[in-house]
C-alpha positions as CSV (number, residue, x, y, z in Angstrom):
1,M,-38.4,12.5,0.8
2,G,-37.6,15.0,3.5
3,L,-38.0,14.4,7.3
4,A,-38.9,17.8,8.5
5,G,-40.6,17.5,11.9
6,A,-39.4,14.0,12.6
7,V,-38.9,14.5,16.4
8,A,-39.8,12.8,19.7
9,N,-40.5,9.3,18.3
10,K,-40.0,6.0,20.1
11,F,-38.4,3.1,18.2
12,T,-38.6,-0.3,19.9
13,G,-39.0,-4.0,18.8
14,N,-38.4,-3.5,15.1
15,A,-36.7,-6.6,13.7
16,G,-34.9,-4.8,10.9
17,G,-33.4,-2.1,13.0
18,S,-34.3,1.3,14.4
19,V,-33.9,3.9,11.7
20,Q,-32.4,4.0,8.2
21,L,-32.2,7.3,6.3
22,F,-30.2,9.1,3.6
23,G,-27.6,11.7,4.5
24,R,-29.7,14.4,2.8
25,Q,-32.5,13.7,5.3
26,L,-30.4,14.5,8.4
27,P,-31.5,18.2,8.4
28,G,-35.1,17.1,9.2
29,F,-34.2,14.3,11.7
30,G,-34.7,15.9,15.2
31,R,-34.0,14.5,18.6
32,Q,-35.9,11.3,19.3
33,D,-37.3,10.1,22.6
34,S,-36.1,6.5,22.8
35,I,-34.4,3.9,20.6
36,A,-34.1,0.4,22.3
37,G,-34.6,-3.3,21.7
38,N,-34.5,-3.1,17.9
39,G,-32.9,-5.4,15.3
40,S,-30.3,-8.1,15.8
41,G,-26.8,-8.8,14.8
42,G,-24.4,-5.9,14.5
43,I,-26.8,-3.1,13.7
44,G,-29.4,-3.3,16.5
45,D,-30.5,0.2,17.6
46,T,-27.9,1.9,15.4
47,I,-29.3,4.7,13.2
48,V,-27.9,3.9,9.7
49,V,-27.1,6.9,7.5
50,A,-26.7,5.9,3.8
51,I,-25.3,8.1,1.1
52,D,-27.3,8.2,-2.1
53,S,-26.2,11.2,-4.2
54,G,-25.0,14.7,-3.8
55,A,-24.2,16.7,-0.6
56,V,-26.2,17.6,2.4
57,G,-27.1,21.3,2.6
58,A,-28.9,22.5,-0.5
59,G,-32.3,23.8,0.3
60,V,-32.1,23.5,4.1
61,P,-34.6,25.9,5.7
62,G,-32.7,28.9,7.2
63,G,-29.4,27.6,5.8
64,A,-28.6,25.8,9.0
65,F,-29.2,22.4,10.7
66,T,-28.0,20.3,13.7
67,I,-27.1,16.7,13.7
68,F,-28.7,15.8,17.0
69,R,-27.5,13.5,19.8
70,Q,-29.7,10.4,19.9
71,P,-30.5,7.6,22.3
72,A,-28.5,5.4,19.9
73,P,-25.4,6.1,17.8
74,Y,-25.3,6.9,14.1
75,L,-23.5,4.6,11.6
76,V,-22.4,6.5,8.4
77,T,-21.8,4.1,5.5
78,G,-20.3,6.5,2.9
79,F,-18.7,9.8,2.3
80,L,-21.0,12.4,4.0
81,S,-20.4,15.8,2.4
82,V,-21.9,19.0,3.8
83,W,-21.9,22.1,1.6
84,S,-24.2,24.2,-0.6
85,P,-23.9,26.9,-3.3
86,S,-25.7,29.3,-1.0
87,G,-23.8,28.1,2.1
88,V,-25.0,26.0,5.0
89,D,-24.1,25.9,8.8
90,V,-24.0,22.4,10.4
91,S,-23.8,22.0,14.2
92,L,-22.8,18.7,15.9
93,D,-24.8,18.3,19.0
94,T,-23.4,18.0,22.5
95,G,-22.6,14.4,23.2
96,L,-23.2,13.3,19.6
97,V,-21.8,9.9,18.7
98,M,-21.2,8.9,15.1
99,A,-19.6,5.8,13.9
100,F,-18.2,5.5,10.3
101,D,-17.6,2.5,8.1
102,T,-14.1,1.9,6.6
103,A,-14.9,3.9,3.4
104,A,-16.8,6.6,5.2
105,A,-15.9,10.2,6.2
106,L,-17.4,13.6,7.1
107,S,-16.5,16.5,4.9
108,V,-17.6,20.1,5.5
109,G,-16.5,23.3,3.7
110,D,-15.2,24.8,0.5
111,F,-12.3,22.7,-0.9
112,A,-10.4,25.2,-2.9
113,D,-8.0,24.4,-5.8
114,S,-4.2,24.6,-5.6
115,S,-4.3,28.4,-6.1
116,G,-6.9,28.9,-3.4
117,G,-9.8,29.5,-5.8
118,S,-13.2,28.7,-4.4
119,S,-15.1,25.6,-5.5
120,G,-18.4,27.7,-5.4
121,L,-19.7,25.6,-2.5
122,S,-19.6,26.6,1.2
123,A,-20.4,25.5,4.7
124,N,-19.4,26.1,8.3
125,L,-19.0,23.6,11.1
126,T,-19.8,24.2,14.8
127,S,-19.0,21.5,17.4
128,L,-21.3,21.9,20.4
129,G,-19.3,19.4,22.4
130,T,-18.2,20.1,26.0
131,A,-15.4,18.8,28.1
132,A,-17.9,16.5,29.8
133,N,-19.9,15.5,26.7
134,P,-17.6,15.8,23.6
135,V,-18.7,15.1,20.1
136,V,-17.3,11.6,19.2
137,L,-16.5,10.5,15.6
138,R,-15.1,7.0,15.5
139,H,-14.7,3.9,13.4
140,R,-17.4,1.3,13.4
141,L,-16.9,-1.3,16.1
142,G,-15.3,-4.4,14.7
143,R,-13.8,-2.5,11.7
144,P,-10.2,-1.3,11.5
145,G,-10.9,2.4,10.9
146,W,-12.5,5.2,8.9
147,Q,-11.3,7.9,6.6
148,G,-11.6,10.9,8.9
149,L,-13.0,14.5,9.3
150,F,-12.2,16.7,6.3
151,L,-12.6,20.5,6.7
152,G,-12.2,23.0,3.9
153,A,-12.5,26.8,4.0
154,Q,-15.4,27.7,6.3
155,S,-18.0,30.4,5.5
156,G,-18.1,31.7,9.1
157,T,-16.3,31.2,12.3
158,P,-15.6,27.5,12.7
159,F,-15.7,25.9,16.2
160,V,-13.7,22.7,16.1
161,R,-13.6,22.0,19.8
162,H,-14.3,19.3,22.4
163,M,-14.3,16.5,19.8
164,R,-12.9,13.0,20.1
165,L,-11.7,11.4,16.8
166,V,-10.9,7.7,17.0
167,G,-9.4,5.4,14.3
168,G,-9.3,7.8,11.4
169,G,-6.8,8.0,8.5
170,Y,-7.9,4.7,7.0
171,Q,-8.6,4.1,3.3
172,P,-8.7,0.4,2.4
173,Q,-9.6,0.7,-1.3
174,L,-6.4,2.3,-2.2
175,G,-4.1,0.5,0.2
176,Q,-4.7,3.0,2.9
177,I,-3.9,6.0,0.7
178,C,-6.5,8.8,0.9
179,Q,-6.7,10.5,-2.5
180,N,-8.0,13.7,-0.9
181,C,-5.0,13.8,1.4
182,I,-2.3,13.7,-1.4
183,V,-0.7,17.2,-1.6
184,K,2.4,18.4,-3.5
185,T,5.2,19.7,-1.3
186,T,8.6,20.7,-2.8
187,G,7.3,19.4,-6.1
188,L,6.7,15.9,-4.9
189,P,3.4,14.2,-3.8
190,E,3.0,13.5,-0.1
191,V,0.4,11.3,1.4
192,L,-1.2,12.8,4.5
193,N,-4.0,10.5,5.7
194,S,-5.2,11.8,9.0
195,A,-8.0,11.7,11.6
196,L,-8.5,15.5,11.1
197,W,-7.6,17.1,7.8
198,V,-7.8,20.9,7.3
199,D,-7.3,22.7,4.0
200,A,-8.7,26.2,4.4
201,P,-6.7,28.8,2.5
202,T,-9.6,31.4,2.7
203,G,-11.9,32.6,5.4
204,T,-13.1,35.5,7.5
205,A,-11.9,34.2,11.0
206,P,-9.0,32.3,12.5
207,F,-9.4,28.5,12.2
208,A,-9.4,27.2,15.7
209,I,-8.8,23.6,16.6
210,D,-9.3,23.5,20.4
211,S,-9.5,20.7,23.0
212,V,-9.7,17.9,20.3
213,V,-8.6,14.4,21.1
214,S,-7.2,12.5,18.1
215,D,-6.7,8.8,19.0
216,S,-5.2,5.9,17.2
217,S,-5.0,7.3,13.6
218,H,-3.8,5.0,11.0
219,F,-1.3,7.6,9.7
220,Y,-1.3,11.1,11.1
221,G,-3.4,12.7,13.9
222,I,-4.1,16.3,12.8
223,V,-3.0,17.7,9.5
224,V,-3.3,21.4,8.5
225,K,-2.4,21.9,4.9
226,R,-3.5,25.5,4.5
227,A,-5.0,28.0,6.8
228,P,-6.9,31.4,6.3
229,P,-5.1,34.7,6.4
230,Q,-6.4,35.1,10.0
231,G,-4.3,32.1,11.0
232,I,-4.8,28.9,12.8
233,R,-5.2,28.3,16.6
234,V,-4.1,24.7,17.5
235,R,-4.5,24.8,21.2
236,D,-5.0,22.4,24.1
237,N,-5.4,19.3,22.0
238,T,-4.4,15.7,22.8
239,I,-2.9,13.8,19.8
240,R,-2.0,10.3,20.7
241,N,-1.2,6.9,19.2
242,A,-0.9,7.8,15.5
243,A,1.0,5.3,13.5
244,A,3.1,8.0,11.9
245,T,3.1,11.6,13.2
246,G,0.8,13.4,15.7
247,L,0.7,17.0,14.3
248,V,1.6,17.9,10.7
249,L,1.7,21.5,9.5
250,R,2.3,22.6,5.9
251,G,1.3,26.2,5.7
252,P,3.4,29.4,5.2
253,H,4.5,31.7,7.9
254,N,1.7,33.6,9.7
255,A,2.5,35.7,12.8
256,Q,-1.2,35.2,13.9
257,D,-0.8,31.4,14.2
258,V,-0.9,30.0,17.8
259,I,0.3,26.4,18.4
260,S,0.4,25.8,22.2
261,G,-0.9,23.8,25.1
262,N,-1.0,20.5,23.0
263,T,-0.1,17.1,24.4
264,I,1.3,14.9,21.7
265,T,2.2,11.5,22.9
266,G,2.3,7.8,21.9
267,N,2.8,8.6,18.2
268,H,5.8,7.5,16.2
269,Y,6.9,11.1,15.7
270,A,5.4,14.1,17.6
271,V,5.5,16.8,15.0
272,D,6.3,17.4,11.3
273,L,6.4,21.0,10.2
274,P,8.2,23.4,7.8
275,A,10.6,26.1,8.9
276,D,8.0,28.7,7.9
277,V,6.0,28.0,11.1
278,L,8.9,27.4,13.5
279,P,8.7,30.9,15.1
280,Q,5.0,30.4,16.0
281,F,5.7,26.8,17.1
282,D,8.7,27.7,19.2
283,A,6.6,30.5,20.9
284,G,4.1,28.0,22.2
285,V,4.5,25.4,25.0
286,N,3.6,21.8,24.0
287,N,4.2,18.5,25.7
288,L,6.0,16.3,23.3
289,A,7.1,13.5,25.6
290,G,6.4,9.8,25.3
291,N,6.6,9.3,21.5
292,V,8.4,6.3,19.9
293,A,11.1,8.4,18.3
294,D,12.9,11.2,20.1
295,T,13.0,13.1,16.8
296,L,11.1,16.1,15.6
297,L,10.7,16.5,11.8
298,L,11.6,19.7,10.0
299,H,10.0,19.5,6.5
300,G,12.3,22.1,4.8
301,G,10.6,25.3,3.9
302,T,11.7,28.9,4.3
303,L,12.5,30.7,7.6
304,A,11.3,34.2,6.9
305,V,11.9,35.7,10.4
306,S,14.7,35.0,12.9
307,D,14.2,32.1,15.2
308,T,16.2,30.2,17.8
309,L,15.6,26.5,17.9
310,P,14.3,25.8,21.4
311,R,16.0,23.3,23.7
312,L,13.2,20.7,23.9
313,G,15.5,17.7,24.6
314,F,14.8,16.1,21.2
315,R,16.7,15.7,18.0
316,W,15.6,17.6,14.9
317,R,15.8,15.9,11.5
318,V,15.6,18.1,8.3
319,T,13.8,16.1,5.7
320,Q,13.6,18.6,2.8
321,P,15.7,21.6,1.7
322,L,15.6,24.4,4.2
323,V,16.1,28.1,3.2
324,V,16.9,30.9,5.6
325,D,15.6,34.1,4.0
326,S,17.7,37.2,3.7
327,G,17.5,39.2,6.9
328,A,16.6,36.2,9.0
329,T,18.9,34.3,11.4
330,F,18.5,30.6,12.3
331,T,20.1,29.9,15.6
332,V,20.9,26.5,16.9
333,E,22.1,26.6,20.5
334,A,24.7,24.3,22.2
335,G,23.1,21.0,23.2
336,D,20.6,20.9,20.2
337,T,21.2,18.2,17.6
338,V,20.0,18.8,14.0
339,T,20.6,16.1,11.3
340,F,20.1,16.4,7.6
């Protein structure tokens, strides 16, 4: 059953809770007037979003919908996927608050295969959060965490900005290993659970991650596995308190990438990146102070253009084989420490 036109209602005094709906009904659930004094125990006024089957997006009028801010938060109990064979745009409303159970996540976009081939399903995410009223995606209160926000290739221009992601990177069923986050690097599998996971090898616009706060991830804060030809823009984010590393990059060299203005603090390691992206990382200005280890991780890779390792006051540790391409020069200045 659809919920088209479900707007401006008042929910009060209902013993079983305020609202329960399936994820596929979200496109018809508009902004409500009031939700107060419902239920008992841990649910109360919370809007419970259950996952029955399939993804959200097919047959949505106009090919676009908004998940609206409500007088009470949402609680998502499963893996909420947004995509459609014909494409769908989803907007997250200003000030939206969504909590997620331990096995729950939000997934938007086209998750291509290892060669970059399309899955045939597409979607585009727009965050309408502002500095004063960000979109908040967090773990359910009283639970240890949630899986995270997964973004594949976007069918338009993604706006991943002014979002607060709390307690992501958790996957209890597999011993905190997220199957969607296992990738092969240098021929070996690598587990990259994270609060925000991006795997977008195709697209028509740069993939911008701007003014996002990643807080208390169980493994990594923000991970970019692959980015579109137009590059990534990782700017002005705060990545803090991840159990492993704050920012992880795994893509090839792209001169259009921008990685600057980020504050990465309170994590075990600040960054983990391949030599491929060193020139763009070094060109930016990022605050990397206050992490547990004073070491930056260099995940091997190939340095295709000349680069001078910046004097950041940290040690660099090379964790995989590093290749300096013909015609490129890798300069380590006096005072820098690189271990292998």
